[in-house]
C-alpha positions in Angstrom: 0.0 0.0 0.0 1.1 3.6 -0.6 0.5 6.9 1.1 -2.3 7.8 -1.4 -4.3 4.7 -0.2 -4.5 5.8 3.5 -4.0 9.6 3.5 -6.6 12.0 4.8 -7.8 14.5 2.3 -8.7 17.3 2.1 -6.5 18.5 5.0 -7.4 21.1 7.7 -4.8 23.9 7.3 -4.0 27.3 8.7 -2.2 30.4 7.2 0.9 32.0 8.8 -1.1 35.1 9.5 -3.8 33.3 11.6 -3.8 33.5 15.4 -2.9 31.0 18.1 -6.5 31.1 19.2 -7.6 30.1 15.6 -5.4 27.1 15.8 -6.8 26.1 19.3 -10.3 26.4 18.0 -9.5 24.1 15.0 -7.9 21.5 17.2 -11.0 21.4 19.4 -13.5 21.5 16.5 -11.9 18.8 14.4 -10.4 16.8 17.3 -6.9 16.9 15.8 -3.5 17.6 17.4 -1.6 19.4 14.6 -2.2 21.3 11.3 0.0 22.1 8.3 0.6 25.7 7.7 0.3 26.7 4.0 0.9 29.9 2.1 -1.4 31.6 -0.4 -0.1 29.2 -3.1 -0.9 26.1 -1.1 2.7 25.2 -0.3 3.5 23.8 3.1 5.6 26.3 5.1 5.3 24.9 8.6 3.4 22.8 11.1 1.7 23.8 14.3 1.0 21.1 16.9 -0.7 21.0 20.3 2.8 21.0 21.8 3.3 24.5 20.5 0.2 25.6 22.6 1.0 23.8 25.8 2.9 26.7 27.5 0.8 29.8 27.0 0.3 33.0 28.9 -3.5 32.7 28.3 -3.7 29.6 30.4 -1.0 30.6 32.9 1.2 27.6 31.9 4.2 29.4 30.5 7.6 28.2 31.8 9.0 30.1 34.7 12.6 28.8 35.1 14.2 29.4 38.5 16.7 32.2 38.8 19.7 29.8 39.1 18.6 27.8 36.0 18.1 31.0 34.0 21.8 31.8 34.7 22.8 28.8 32.6 20.2 29.4 29.9 21.2 31.5 26.8 19.3 34.7 26.0 18.2 33.2 22.7 16.7 30.2 24.5 14.8 32.5 26.9 13.6 34.6 24.0 12.4 31.5 22.2 10.4 30.5 25.3 8.9 33.9 25.5 7.8 33.8 21.9 6.3 30.4 22.4 4.2 31.6 25.4 3.2 35.0 24.0 3.2 34.9 20.2 -0.2 35.7 18.6 0.5 34.6 15.0 1.0 31.1 13.6 4.2 32.3 11.8 5.9 32.8 15.2 4.7 29.5 16.6 5.1 27.0 13.8 7.9 24.6 13.2 9.4 25.8 9.9 11.4 22.6 9.1 8.7 20.3 7.6 9.3 16.7 6.7 7.0 15.6 3.8 6.3 12.6 1.7 4.8 11.8 -1.7 1.5 10.1 -2.6 3.4 7.1 -4.2 5.6 6.5 -1.2 5.1 3.0 0.3 3.7 2.8 3.8 6.9 1.1 4.9 8.8 4.2 4.1 6.1 6.4 5.7 6.4 4.4 8.9 10.2 4.7 8.8 9.9 8.5 8.5 7.5 8.8 11.4 9.7 6.5 13.6 13.1 8.0 12.6 12.0 11.6 13.2 9.8 10.9 16.2 6.7 12.6 14.6 3.1 11.6 14.6 2.1 12.6 11.1 3.6 13.6 7.7 2.1 15.9 5.1 1.8 14.4 1.6 2.9 16.8 -1.2 2.6 16.5 -5.0 4.0 19.1 -7.3 4.7 21.4 -4.4 1.0 21.3 -3.3 -0.4 19.7 -0.1 -2.7 16.9 -1.1 -3.1 14.9 2.1 -1.7 13.8 5.4 -0.8 10.5 6.9 -0.7 9.9 10.7 0.3 6.9 12.8 -3.4 6.3 13.3 -3.9 6.0 9.6 -1.2 3.2 9.5 -3.0 1.4 12.2 -6.3 1.8 10.4 -4.7 0.4 7.2 -3.5 -2.7 9.2 -7.0 -3.2 10.6 -8.6 -3.0 7.1 -6.0 -5.2 5.4 -7.5 -8.4 4.1 -5.9 -11.6 5.5 -3.8 -13.5 3.1 -5.4 -16.5 1.4 -4.5 -19.7 3.1 -2.9 -22.0 0.5 -1.9 -25.5 1.4 1.9 -25.8 1.7 3.9 -28.9 2.4 5.6 -29.3 5.8 9.0 -29.5 4.0 8.4 -26.2 2.2 7.4 -24.5 5.5 10.5 -25.7 7.2 12.8 -24.7 4.4 11.2 -21.2 4.2 11.5 -20.7 7.9 15.1 -21.8 8.1 16.0 -19.6 5.1 14.3 -16.6 6.8 16.2 -17.2 10.0 19.5 -17.3 8.2 18.9 -13.7 7.2 18.3 -12.5 10.8 21.5 -11.5 12.6 19.9 -12.1 16.0 19.0 -15.7 15.3 21.4 -18.5 16.5 19.8 -20.8 13.9 22.6 -23.4 14.3 21.5 -24.1 17.8 17.9 -24.6 17.0 16.1 -27.6 15.4 12.8 -27.1 13.6 10.4 -29.9 12.8 7.0 -29.5 11.0 4.2 -31.9 11.0 0.8 -31.1 9.5 1.5 -27.4 9.6 2.5 -27.4 13.2 6.0 -26.1 13.8 8.0 -27.4 16.8 11.0 -25.5 18.0 13.8 -27.3 19.8 17.2 -26.4 21.2 19.0 -23.7 23.2 18.8 -19.9 22.9 20.7 -17.3 24.8 17.8 -15.1 25.8 14.1 -14.9 26.4 13.9 -12.2 23.7 15.4 -14.5 21.0 13.0 -17.3 22.2 10.1 -15.0 21.6 11.5 -13.8 18.2 11.8 -17.3 17.0 8.2 -18.1 17.9 7.1 -14.9 16.1 9.1 -15.9 13.0 7.5 -19.3 12.9 4.0 -17.9 13.5 4.3 -15.5 10.5 5.5 -18.1 8.1 2.9 -18.9 5.5 1.2 -22.2 6.0 1.9 -22.5 9.7 -1.2 -23.5 11.7 0.4 -23.5 15.2 3.8 -23.3 17.0 5.0 -25.5 19.8 7.8 -23.8 21.6 10.2 -26.2 23.3 13.2 -23.9 23.4 15.3 -23.6 26.5 16.9 -20.3 27.5 20.6 -20.7 28.5 22.3 -17.3 28.7 25.8 -18.9 28.9 25.7 -20.0 25.3 25.6 -16.4 24.0 29.4 -15.9 24.2 30.2 -19.4 22.8 27.8 -19.1 19.8 
């Protein structure tokens, strides 16, 4: 799936000249936590989130650093905090560095962008114009809506070969210490592993292998083998 398949459109936006109160009203009305900021040509120039409105003079929540802490805080940092608490216009509140994606970007890349940059949503841009937005919630919705793969009968030998081949590509897996048997679609895991985490990962790997009906975990955790393996 691609961004265009899950993105929300049209997108609620604000202009740089609008007020902080306008943004707060939009958040409450549409039950959202951030909006892209667009110029008169529809180009994304920033993003305003609920975090930008957390410390405000209107709600008496602005930061008040202690006198000793302010000694070690630069004047620019203090000025930035003042702007965040008192600015009236979106142009003074918004984050100007905006990460965007394209409609044809695979969801795997969208997820990587969100995770790598610790953000909750990414604007989708085509030909310089904002055409949608994808959030973490949209990725979860896509997962919920995805149709389960068709169950196709696969031989036990094929299941075992595919699982072993997959494990050989995983750096964490001590595949040489594990024996795998498959009978009637049921995978049995035998052997020693260095940690509970690897034990769980092996079970998950078996469960997600096409054709597997169930997994019997007979693995034994023995931490002392990690250095020898």
